[in-house]
N, C-alpha and C positions, 0 to 999 in steps of 0.2 A: 179738161182744159185743151184748147185747140191751138196748136203752134203752126205758123206759116214760115216756110223757107222762101224769103222774098227775092225778087229779081234785083240784081245789082244794076243801078241806073247811072252811077257816076261815070264820067268820061275822064280818061280812057277806061274802057270796060274792064271790070275785074272778074276773073273767072272762078275765084274761090267761093267756098260755101261753108256755112257754120256746121251743117249736118250732112254728111255723105249718105248715100243709100245704105251702106253697111251700118252706119251709126243709127239710122232710122229703124232698121230692122231690130237692132239691139234694144232700142227704147220701147218699141211696140211689144217686145217680149217681156221686158222688165216692168213696164208700167201699162197694164192693159187698159187703163182709163185714159191714156193719152191719145190725142188725135193729131195727125200731122198732114198738112196740105202743102203743096208745092206750087208756087207761082211760076207759070211758064216762062222759060228764058232760052234765048238762042246764043247766049255767051257763056253760060255756066260750064265748067269743066266736066260736070256730070250732066248728061242730057236728060230731057224730059222723059225719054223712054227708060233710062236707068231707074228712075223713080217709079214710073208706071209698072215696071217689071216686078217690083216688090209690093205692088198692091196699093200704092199711094195715089191719091187724087191729084192731078195736075190741072190747074185752071188759070184763066186770065184774071180772075178775081179772087182775092183772099180776105175781103173785108168782113167775112164771117168768123175770122180767127181772132183769138185773144192776144197772142204773143207773136210779134214779127221778128224773125231772126235774119239779120243781114250782116255784111262785113263792112263795107265802106259807108260814108255818109249818105243818107237818103235825101234826095232833092226835096225842098220844102213843099212843092206842089204835089208830091207823091205821098206825103205823110197822111195817114188815116187818123182822124181825131179819136181820142178816148181809147187808144190802144197802148199796150206795152211794147216797146221797141228795144232791141239789142243791136248796136252797131258801134263802130269806132267813130265818135262824134268829133274828135279833134277840137275840143272846146275847153278841156280842163286846165290848159295853160293859157287860157284867154286868147286863143288864136283869133285875130280880128276877122279873118276871112270866113269864119263860121259863126259870127255873132248872130246874124239873121236866122241861121238854122236853129240855134238854141232859143231864140225869141219865138220862132214858129212852133217849136216843140212845146213851149209853155202856153202859147196862145191856143194850141189845139188840145190842151189837156192830156198830153202824152206822158206816159211814165217811161222815162229814158234810163236804160242801163247801158253804161259804156263798157265795152270789153276790156278797156285799159285799166279799169278800176275793179275788176272782178278779182278779189284777193282773199287770202286766208286771214286769220286773226292777226298774224304778224306782218301783214301788208305784202306778202309775197304773191305775185300774180299767178293765177291759176290757168288762164287760157291766153295764148299768145302765138303769133306767127314768127317771133323773133329768131328762133333757131334757123328757120328757112331763109330769113333775110341774110343771116350770116353765111349760110351755105351758098346761096346764089351770088351774094355780094363778093365773096372771095373768089369764086369762079370768074366773075366779071373783072375783078382786080387783075388777075393774071392775064385774062384776055386783053384788057386795056394796055398792060405792059407790052404785050406782044405787038399790038397795033402801034403804040407810041414809038417803040424802038424798031419797028418793021422787021422783027426777028422771027415771028411766027404768027399764025392766025388760028383762032379757035372758033367753032360754030357758036352762034348765040344760044344761050341757055334755053330759050323758048323753043328751039328746034329739037331739044332732047326731052326726056320724059321723067326721069327719076334721078335722085342724087348719085347712085352708082354710075350712071351714064356720064355725069359731069366729071366725076373722079377719073373715069376711064379716059376721057379726053385730056384731062390735065396731065395724066401720066405719060402721054405721048410727047409732052413738052420737055425740052432740055433747057433749064434755066441757067443763066450764068451765075457767078459767085456774087449774089446780091443779098441785101438785108431787108427784111420785112418786119415792120413794127405793127403790133396789134394792140389797140387799147380797149380795155374792158374785161370783165370776168363773168358776165352774165350769159343769158341764153344766146344772144346774138353773137357775142364773141366766141362762145364755145362752139357754135355752129361753124364759125369761120375756122376755128382751130381744127375741127373735124376734117375740113377740106385740105388744110395745109398738111396735116398728118397723113391724110389719105393719099396725097400725091408724093409723100416721102420727103418733105422738107424738114430739115433738122431743127428742133427747138433748142434754144440756148437761154440761159438765165440773163437777165438784163445787164448785169455787171460785165459778163464776158462779151455780150453783144456790143457794149459801149467801148470796150478796150481791146478786143481781139480782131484779127483779120481771119477770114476763112476762104478756103478754096472751093466752097460749095455754097449754094443758097441756104440761108438760115432765117429763122424768125424768132421773135421774142414776144411774149404776151404780158402786158404790163397793166397794173391796176392804179387806182387814184393816187396812192402815195409814191408811186414811181414817176408819175408825170406831173405831180404837184408837190410843192413844199411850203411849209409855213413861212410867213414873212419874217417871223422872229427867230427862225432857225430851229425851233423845238421840233422834236419827233414824237408824236403822240400815237394816234391810231386812226384808222379810216373813219370811225364813227365821229371823231372830232372834225374831220373834213366835212362830213355830211351835215353836222350841226353848225359849223362855222366856216362855210366856204369862203367868206369874205376875208378870212385870216390867211388865205393861201394865195400863192402865185404859181404860174405855170413853170414847170421844170422840164417841159417837153423838148425844148430846143436842142438839148444834148442828144436826143434821139433823131431829131431832124437832120443833124449833122452827119449821122451815120447811116441813114435809111434811104433806100431807093423806092420802096413802096410803103405807103401808110394805109392801113385798113382800120377805119374808125368805127368802133362798135360800142363805145362808151355811152352811158346815160349822162346827159348834161342837165344839171339843175340850175335854176335861176340863182345868180350871185356867184357861181363858180368861175374860176379864171378861164379865159380862152386858152386853148392848147397852143395854137400859134397864130400870130397876128399878121396883118399885111406887111408890117415892117419886118417881121421875122423872115417872111418869104422873099424879101429883097436882098437878104444877106448873102454874100458869096459863099458862106458856109452852109447854107440851106441846100440840102442834097436831094430831097424828095422830088421825084418826077412823076409819080402816080399816086393819087389820093382816091381811095375807094371809101367815100363817106356814107357808110351804111346807116349811121345815125341820122344824117341829113337834116341838121339844124341850119336853116338858111341864114346867111350873113351872120354867123355866130362864132362858135368856138374854133371852127376850122375855116380859116380865112378864105381859102380858095373856093369854098362852096357858095357860089353866088346865087344859085337856083337849083331846084330839083331837076333832074333829067328824066327821060322817059325810057321805057323798055324799047320803043322803036328807035330812039336816038339817045343812047345811054351816056355818051362821052362828050365833054366839051373841054376847052382849054382855058386855063387861068393865066393871064399875063401879070406876073407879080410886080412889074415896074409900072405898067399902065393901070393896074388894079381893075382890070376889065376882062371880059370874055374874049377869047381868041381861038384860033385853030389849034387843037391839041397836038397836032403833028409838028408845030413849030418848035425849034430847038429850045427856046427859052421858056416855053409854056409848061405848066404843070397840067397833066392830063387828069381830069376830074370825072369820076363815075359817081353820080349822086341820085340814082333811081330811088324814088320814095315808095315804090310798091314792089320790091324785089320778090317777095314770096309768090307773086302772081306769075312769075316765070316758071315755077314748079307747082302749079295750082293743085294737082292731085295729091302730091306728097304733103303740101302745106295744109290742105283741107282735111286730110286724114289725121294728121297730128293734132290740129286744132279741135276737130270734132270729137276725137277720143277723150280729150280733157273736158270738153263742154258736156259730154254725156256723163262723165265721171263726177264732175263737181257742180255744174250749174243746174241741169234739169232736175236732179233729185231734190234740190232746194224747194222746188215748186210743190213737192209731194210730202215733204217731211217737216213742214211748218218753218222752213228756213232756219233749222236748228243751229246752224253754224254761222248765221248772219251774212251769208254770201250775197244774197239779193239785197239785203238792207244796205250793205257797204257800197254796192255798185249802183244803187238807185240815185240818180241825179235829180230827177224831177218827180213831183207827185201833186195831184190836185191843182195843177196850174202854177205851182211854185217850186223853187229850188228846195231840195231837202237840206236839213241842217248841215250835213257834211259838206255840201257844195254851196252854202250860202255866200262864200267868199266871191262867187261869180256874179253877185247881184249888181255891183257897179258896172261890170263888164256887160251884162244884159241891158242895163239902163243906158249904156253908151257913155258912161262917165270916165272910162279908162280903156 
């Protein structure tokens, strides 16, 4: 079987890669029958020479390969018919901006595997860039605070190379006695926690966070039952929240009254309550002045996130009274950092972490008869149709919703 590491064509350019040169070397040693070809790219964090140096063919054409490995969405005109493709399609939530992409995948008889749904039998994701989104997003949160308050300046993460370099810069900063709230307990949030711990910020439990004052910077990491509550007042468990999100309402405002910085790393499911609304942000008790929305759900659960920002221009302001974008430096503005491709600021680290798991979990499935069902669960399309698991997207494909 012949695999191709394809060129990333989405704009802005993405430097990440599914398989690093080191990962390719390991695969060639483990699976002698595998072939790997690299599509030439001038944006990839690993150069064409890096792959040539380990004996791989680098070419302008990869249409002789069976499986195409990419990171971001492949432009419709670049899709090669009758191939297997791996990339983040951003269609499983019926994202309207990618409807035509999914239609093109079906029209071209492509077998699409979305990285986001590569899971184990329990539904736990096996490959993801989330940890690095949390790492870079938290660095950017502190950087944004410095720019917003004009108290310090940090270099952009893109000018640094690895996570330890980011922590080294953060340790140079002397923060005032502020409070940081972090939502979520998954990969993204734990990546954020690594950074806060790395720079020496004290972690406190949420009850102390809400009731005590501190003479140093502190943070608290909260999960769904801390920032949501059942409308009937019952306390059950987090599984009840996931099964019946409509039975809950947000309890986040109590944190908004105490926090200076909010780092959003939660997963937002359809039907769940918004964390804070536009009306909440108008309240004189609403204290948050910096929102690092790493989850980046546009015009959704975090009211200040009007749009995604970019690595080149990562910060904008939200005017809570006008409910519109403004200069983040203005006193009344909430500074919003909502970059939607944060791992691309640490492309080498992110690629290495991702490819390690791709080699461990995904590639073997091609050679062991997919004994754990990894490929079957991730396969969205086959023979020009949606697979049974993704049949719920048919109305979306047909333009009916």
